[in-house]
N, C-alpha and C positions, 0 to 999 in steps of 0.2 A: 389584390393589393396587399402588400406587406404591412402589418400593423407596426406602429412605432411605439417605442418606450424610451424614456430618458431617465437616467439616474443622475441627478444633479448634485454638485458640490460635495462629492465623495472624497475621502482620502484614499487615493488610488495607490496600491502597492503593486508594482509591475516592473520587470526588467531592471532591477537594481535601484529603482527610484521610488520615492514616496512623495506625492504631490496632490494638491486639490484639483479636481477636474470633474468632468461629466462624460458619460458614455451613452451613446444613442444605439438602440437595438432596433433592427428592422427585420422582422420575421425571425429566422433562425440565427442570424449573424449580427456581429457588431458592425454598425454602419460608420460610426465616427467616434473618435476619442478627442475631447477638448481639455486643454490644460488651463487652469485659472478659474476664477469665480465669476467671470463675465457671463451674462445671460446668453443662452443659445436659443435662437429662434427656429422653430420647426413649422413647416406647413402641413396642414391636414390634421386629422385627429391623432392624438397620442396620449399615452399614459405617463404620468410624471411621478417620480419618487424623489423626495428631498432626503439626501443622504448626508447632510451636514453632521460632522462629528463621527461618522461611521467609516469603517474600512471597506473598500471594495477590492476584492482579490479575484484572480482567475480561479475557476473551479478546481478543487483538488483532484489530482489523478493518483489513484492508489493502485500500484502495480502488483500487489500481492494480497489476494483475498481468497477465502474459502467460503462460498455462499451455500455449500452443502447440497446443491441442486444439480442433478437428480440423485435420489437414492438415500440421502441422509437428512431428509427435510424435517425430521422431528427436531433437529437442532436449529435450523435456519433454512431459508429458501431465497430464491432470487428476488421475489417481491418484498419480503420482510426486511432483508438485509440491504437492498438498494434503497428502501424507504428510510432506514436508519442512516444510510450513507448521505442522502441528500439533506437530511436534517442536520448532518454534521458538516455540510459544505463540500462533500465529495460528489463530483459530477461524472466521473469516469472511473472504471475499475477494470482490473484484469484478474480473472478467476483461474484457480489452479485445477489440474486435471485429476486429482485423487478423490473423485466422486464415485458413485456406483451406478452404472459401470464407469470404470476409469476411462478418461478421455485420451486413449492411446491410438485411436484411428480417426481419420478425417470424418468418417461417417458419424461416429459418436460425437465428435466435436461440433459438427453442424447441427446435431439434435439439440445441443446446449444453446447454440445461437438461436434456434427456433423458440426454445423456452424463453430466453431473455427477451426476444422481440415482443412477446405477449405479457411479460411479467415485470420487466426492469424499469424503474423510474429514472435510472441513471444510464449513461452510455456504458458500453461493455465490450470486452474482448475476452477470449479464452485461450489459454496456452495448451499446446499439444504435449502430452506426456511421453517421455522416452522410456523404453524398456530395453532389456538385453536383446530383443529380437524384433523390433519394429523400425529398423533403420530405413528401409525402403519407403515406409509410410511417411517418415519425417521428411524425406527428400521430395515428396510430392506436394508439400504445402505451398500455397500461394502466399508469398511473404507480404503482399499488400493487404491480405485479409486476416492474418493470424499474427498475434503479438510476438510469438517465439516458441521455443521448445523448453519445457521444464524437465530438469534432470535431477533426481535424487542421487547424489554421489556419496556413497559410504553408509547412509542410514535411511531407512524408510520402512514402510509396511507393505504387505502384499507383494506384487511382482514389479513394483516400480523402482526398486533398487537397481541401479545400473552399476554392476561391479565387474563385468567382463572387460578385461583390458583391451582386447581387440575391438569390442563394440565402442568403448570410450574413445579410442584413437580414431575410429572411423566416423563417429559422430562429430568430433571436433575437426576432422579434416574434410568431411564431405557435406555436412549440413550447412546451407547458406544462411539460415536464420540466426537470430540472436539466441544463444544458449544460456539459459537461466538455471542456476544450480542452488540446491540445498546441500551444504557441505558439513558433514560430521562423520568421522571415521568410525565405522561399526566395530571393527576389531578392538579399538581402544575402549569404546563404550562397553563392550561385552566383558573385557578384562576388568574394567572398573566395577561393573555390576557384581562380578564374581568376588572381587576383593571386599566390597562392602557387605555382601551377603555373608561371607565368612566372618566378618567383623561384627555385624549387627543383626544378622538373621534376615528373614524375608521381608519384614515390615520396616523398611528403611525410611527414616523421616525425610520430609521434603527438602530440608536444608542441605541434603547430600546430592540433590539433583544436579547442581552445577559442578560437582566434583565427579559425578558419573559421566555426564555429557560435558566433558571438561574442556578447558581452553586448548589443551594438547590435541584433543579429538577434532576440534574445530579447525585449528591451524593446519594440521596435517592434511585434512581433506581440501581446505581452501587452497593451500599451496600446490596441491596436485592439480586442481582445476586450472589454476593460473599457469602452471607449467605446461599443461596440454594446450591451452589457448595460445600461449606464447610460441610453442613449437609449431602449431599449424596456422598461426595468424588468424585465429577464429575470434568472433565477437562473443565475449563472456560477460555475464552480469551475475555477481554473487549476492544471493539474498541474505537477509537478516544476520549480518555480522554482529558478533557479540563480545569480541575480545580486543584488548589493546594489541596483542601480539599480531593478530591478523592485519592490523593497519600497516605493517611493514611490507605487505604484499601489493599495496596499491599506490598509485601515483597521483600527485597534485600538480605536476609540472606542465600540463597541457590542457587546453579547453576540452570540455566534455565531447564535443563533436569529433575530436581527433583521438579519443580514447577507444581502444579495442576491448580493454578490460576495465569493468566498472563495478561499483559496490553500492550496497543498500544497507540501511539500518532501519529497525522498526522502533516505533514510538515507545514501546514498553522497555526496550533496552536503553533508551535515553532517560526514562522516567524512574524506573525501579532499579534497586541493587539487591544483592543477596541479603542485606540487612532487613529487607522487607518481607522475606519468607515468614518471619516470626509473626507478623501481623496478618498477612494475606494468605499464607499457606498455598494450597493447590490452585487458588485462583490466579496466581501469577506463574504457574508452571507452563512454560513454553519449551519447544525445541527449535533452535538452540536455547539453552537455559539462560536466564538472567544471572549475571555473574557479579563481580565485585564492584565497589564504588570506583576503584581505580579504572576498571574497564569502562564503566559508564562515562566517566570524565574523559577518557581517551576517545570514546566514540563521539562525544560532543565536539571535542577538538578536531576530530577528523571530518565532521560535517563542516565546520567552519574553515578548515584548510583545503576543502574540496577533495580529500582522499575518498570520502564517501560522497556519492553523487545523488542518491535518492533517499528520502524518508518515506516509509510506508507503514502498514499495520500488521500484515500477516493475520488479518481478522479471521478467526477460526472458532466459531461458537460451539460449545458443548453444553448440555444440560448440567446443572449443578450436581445432579446425582451421578453423572459420569466423571465429575471432578473429585469424587470422594475416594478415600483409601490412601494407602501409603505411596511413597515416591514412585514405585514401579507399577502401581495399579491405576492411579489417577490419570485421566486423559490429559494430553498436552495441548495447549492452545486456549485462546479466549477471545471474546468479542471486543472490538476496539474502534470500528470505523465511524461510529457516531461521535466519538470523542477525540479523534486524532488531531484535528485542527485546533480545537480549543486547548488541548494539552500542549501542543507546540507553541501556541500563543502565550500560554502560561509560562513555559520555559523561557520564551523570549522576554517576557516581563521580568523574569528573575535574572536576566542578563546572559543566559546561555547562548542566545542567537539574536540577530536582528530580525525585524519583520521581513526585510528584503531576502534574508537567507531562508526563512521559512517558506516564502513563496517560491524562491529558486528551487529548493529541494523537493517541494510537494507539488509544484505546478509545472514550472518551466523544464526542469531536468527530466521528468518522466516523458514529457512530450518530445524532447530532443533525443533522448536515448533510444526510445522506441520508434522514433520518426513518425509520430502520430500526425495525421493530416489535420491542420488548421485548428489545433487545440492547445491549451496550456498557457496562452498569453492573452492579454487584453490588447488586441490589434484589430484595426478595420479589416473586414473580410474573413475574420476567424469566427468560428461558432461562438455564440454568446453563452458560454458556460461561465457563470459568475457567482460569487458569494458575497453577501453583505453582512458585515460583522459589527456588532456594538462592542467595542473594547472595554466598556465600563458597565456592562450589565451582568453582575455576578449571579451565579446560580449554583445549586448543589445537586450533584448526581444522586438520584434515588430511584427506587423501584418504579415509581409512578411516571418518571420521564424517560425511562429506558425503552427503546424501540426494538431492541434485538428480540428475536423469537425465543431465544433461550432465557430471557427475562432477568439477566444480571450483568454486572460490569465490575471489573477490578477497580474502577474508579468510584464505586459507590461511597458516598460520604465526602468526596472531594469537592471543594469549592473552586470553580473556574471563574475567573474575572471577566471573560469574554463570552458572548453569546452569538451564535449564528442566527440571524434574523430572516434572511431570504436567500434562496438558491435558485438560480436559473439554469436550465438544461436545454441547450439548443434554442435559446430565446424564450422558453416557456418558464414562467414563474411556478416551479414545481412545489417549492416549500416556502410558506409565508407565515412567519410567526406562529408556528405550531400547527398550521393547516396545510394540507396537501392537495394538489391537483391530481386526483387519481386517474384522470383521463390521459395523462401524458405518459409516453414511453420513450426511453432513450434510444440511441442509435448504435449500430455496430461501428466500432472504431475502425478506421482504415489507416494504412501506413504508407509513407512515401518511399517506395523502393524503386 
């Protein structure tokens, strides 16, 4: 018999509307959604939660994370980072292929799925990495079981830089999966490095990071990806856009389901600007770099106008010891997944977004774009991936409440006005006011192709 749970009198934010209602969960799925404050009668035993004054949202779907598992688990692993995720209201994630070994074959990818099945508190998928020489492997992927192909266009480490023109053309013309790209032009970056080395020496200050990994480098690479996708009518999703200029490459004139070319922005590019390097230093060093206040405002506007389709994190933990040194030496990336939803709700409170827009970009759009099976919405028959938020329970990020394995956050000292109270994954109350159900494991995401 499926156990029943009812969340009563919540302020439900879903599918462009905010209203008072109740949600009934039966086993793994949402059984019913009721609008209004009228009592809902249930037969048989059930668990009841009074959510009056609280926000009930679909679980967040983060389409870009680096959980460092396998091979880099001193920074983070699937267990620790998925635990941080559910504490932040994230119920599903998509992990990137640049682990050790790199996930550039189906065999290695499936090993990551096996790891997640034993370690992940949230639902999961993994992208297969493209190289200059694994095209045939990419073409073998079952699109129902894998989120897409990740391609580093123009800049990467190791052998995951895809810079062979013939390979690029064949991937865009022959691979049926969604192609997801990191776009920064390596030639421009190297020229900028040389210029600033001649000007400043080897120890270049962090404030020069956005001038080295410049707006020009981002735009040139993103424009090339869009050109290839347009030429071959391929499905392209460009990760972590960071500049106003790149917004000219994307369209807002059709619904997401009709777009072949889509765009993503990360929370840190919406929150920070280059003025924040003076305070935060290497802690906000990411690739692509955080750029100007004008860029930040343009990205916010692009989210609201639907030129940008998804808001994610690029959660990429490093030890603080790895973040030390000058601009060229400090590791790029940082942890974010525990704080992404509350940061977006804070921006919404400041007037940058509506609550409905936050839910659209963090829940509905990832589900639609990746064609995820029965997730991302509060609908009967869908998996009960839900998050309950108190919009008026303020808290301060500090070392004692950070769950990342790396032990730090760029938001330390920040006061967020909203708190995640409870998170359900497949109907299981995995996170409950600071306590975790450690017996629960998430499911492999499946896709409607």
